[in-house]
C-alpha positions as CSV (number, residue, x, y, z in Angstrom):
1,M,97.1,99.8,92.5
2,G,94.4,101.8,91.0
3,G,90.9,101.9,89.7
4,R,89.3,98.5,90.0
5,A,91.8,97.3,92.6
6,D,91.1,100.3,94.8
7,G,87.4,99.5,94.7
8,L,88.1,95.9,95.7
9,L,90.3,97.0,98.7
10,A,87.5,99.2,100.0
11,T,84.8,96.4,100.1
12,P,83.7,95.0,103.4
13,E,84.3,91.4,102.1
14,F,87.9,92.2,101.2
15,Q,88.5,93.8,104.6
16,K,87.1,90.7,106.2
17,L,89.5,88.6,104.2
18,L,92.4,90.8,105.3
19,Q,91.5,90.3,108.9
20,R,91.2,86.6,108.4
21,T,94.6,86.3,106.7
22,H,96.2,88.5,109.4
23,R,95.2,86.0,112.1
24,G,96.9,83.1,110.2
25,S,97.7,81.5,106.9
26,M,94.9,80.7,104.6
27,L,94.7,78.5,101.5
28,K,93.0,79.6,98.3
29,R,90.5,76.7,98.6
30,E,89.3,78.4,101.9
31,L,88.3,81.5,99.9
32,T,84.5,81.4,100.2
33,A,81.8,83.7,98.9
34,D,81.9,85.6,102.2
35,F,85.2,87.1,101.1
36,I,84.4,87.8,97.4
37,P,82.5,91.0,96.7
38,N,80.0,91.1,93.9
39,G,81.5,92.0,90.6
40,Y,84.9,90.3,91.4
41,D,86.0,86.7,90.9
42,A,87.9,84.5,93.3
43,D,91.2,84.7,91.3
44,E,91.1,88.5,91.3
45,V,90.5,88.6,95.1
46,W,93.2,86.0,95.8
47,E,95.8,87.9,93.7
48,A,95.0,91.1,95.5
49,V,95.4,89.6,98.9
50,L,98.7,87.9,97.9
51,G,100.0,91.2,96.6
52,I,99.3,92.9,99.9
53,R,100.9,90.1,101.9
54,R,104.0,90.2,99.7
55,A,104.3,94.0,100.0
């Protein structure tokens, strides 16, 4: 990952999402504004968390 993705990973909202998904599975429809940093959209955030979980 690089550039924009690195910025996303560093946001408090994304870190909160990672903590949430670490505790148990989560559906995309559960992705609320609490987990989406300004300047990013839900699809972008969801793809990033899926990429991390698959890695």
